[in-house]
N, C-alpha and C positions, 0 to 999 in steps of 0.2 A: 504494500500499499504506500503510494507516494503522498508526501504532504505538499501544501502549496509551494514550499521552498524547493521542491524537486528532489527531496531525499527519499529513498526507499526505506522507510522505517523498519520494515520487517527484515530486510537485508542488514540494515545497520545494527539491529538488535542481535542478530546471529553473529555478526562479526564482533560486536563488543563482548559477547559471551566468551569468545575465544581468547580475550586478553587474560582470562584467569587460567589459561593452559599452563601446566607445570613444564611444558617444553618451551624453552626460551625462544627458539626460532619460530614456533607458532605464535607465541604471544607478540613478538616483534612484527611478524608478518600481518597479524590482525591489526595492530596499531597502524601500520602504514596503509592497510586497506581502509581503515576508518578515515584517515586523512584523505585518502584518494576519493572515497565516496563523498565526503563533505566539499573537497574541491570541485568535484564534478557538479555539485549543486551551487558552487560559488560561496561556500561558507568555510569558516575556520573552526577548529575544535573548540575554542574558547566561546564561540557563539552557541554551542550546545547548552551551556549553563543558562543563558537568558531564555532559550526557548523551550527546553524540555524540563518538565516538572521533576521526573525522575522517581525512584522507588520510595523516597522518604529517608528518615534519618538512619544513620548507621549506629548501631548500639555502641555506646561509649564515645560517641563523637558528636559533635555539633554541626557536622557537615549534612547537608540534605541535597536532594535532587541529584543532578548529574555529577556535581562536585563530589557527593558522597559516594556515588557509584564508582567514579574514577578512583577515589581515594580507596575504597575497598579493593578494587582491582590491583592498584599499586601495591597495597598492603599484602595482598595474596602473593604477588610476584616477589616482593621484597622478602617476605617470609620464606618462599620456596628457594630464593637465592642464598638466604642464611643457611637453610638446611643443607643445600648442596655444598656451600663452602665448609660447613662441619664435616660432611662426608669426605670431601676431598682432603681435609686436614687429617682425618682419621686413615684414609687410604696412604697419605704420604708418611704418616708415622708408622704404619704397618710396613711400607716399602723400606723404610730406614731399618727397621727391626729385622726384616728378611734379609737385607743386604748384610747386616751384621752376622746373622746366622750363616749366610752363604760364605762370609769371609772366614768365620770359625771352622765350618766344615771344610773348606778348601785347604786350611792349614793342616788337616789331618791326612790329606791325600798325598801320595808321593809326587814329587816334581817330575815334570816332562822336560824334554828338550825343546823348550819354547821357541827358541831361534829357529830349529829345523822345522817346526810346524808352520811358523810364520813365512819361512821361505817356500813352502809348498803351496801357500795360499795364492790363488789367482790374482793377478794385478787388474784391477778394475779401472775405473775413471780416475781423474786427478784427486778428487776428494777420498776415494777409498784408498788411494796410494798413500796419501797424505796421512790418513788415519793408521794405515799399516806401518808407516815409519815411525809414528808416535809410539805405537805398541812395540815395535822392535827395539826402540830406544829404551823403553821402560823394561823390556825383557832383558836387554844387556846390562842394565843398571840394577836389576833385581827389584824393580819397583812396580810389577805388574799388578793390577787390582785383582780382587777375587772374581769380579764379573769377567774380566779379560781372560784370566785363566780358565774358567768355566767355558767360555766361548771357544777358546783354543782346543780344550779337551773335547768339546763336541765336534769341532771341525776334524780333529785327528780321528775320532771314533767313526764319523760318517766316511772319511777317507779309507779307513781300514775295511769297512763294510763294503765299499764300492770296489776295493782291490779284490776282496774274497769273492765277491759276485763275479768280477771280470775273470778271475783265475777258474771259477767253476764253470764258466761258459765255454 
């Protein structure tokens, strides 16, 4: 249903409802679509406050109408962002713990000929070659990280399996 200002209110309501999506990309796309719908009708978002009475006051807030509606949507998005940030912090802390566990485990394993493994690695693009030179330097100076040792072990394991498969064929 279009109003005299040329805005399809049903479409606008549906798009506004997407602003509370927990998916940031969806909420952003909805916000841009609202602005586009209003622009097509020759209006700006702030004009909604003057025209639209809105759903009424938000509990615990003095805001009413569309301002209250937008505040509620922003509050939902802000809350979701805070939850996401806490989840990211928890995952980062878990990653630090896992890296420490990996380093501890790697110390119990026998050392390999790291330089020989590095020499067998294929030389790729310039960025890969630079990274391999960095790893080679750390291997020569005895400063390989646990993650690098694990990656080199895995490379050596896969190479050994490939040699066995080639010999069996």
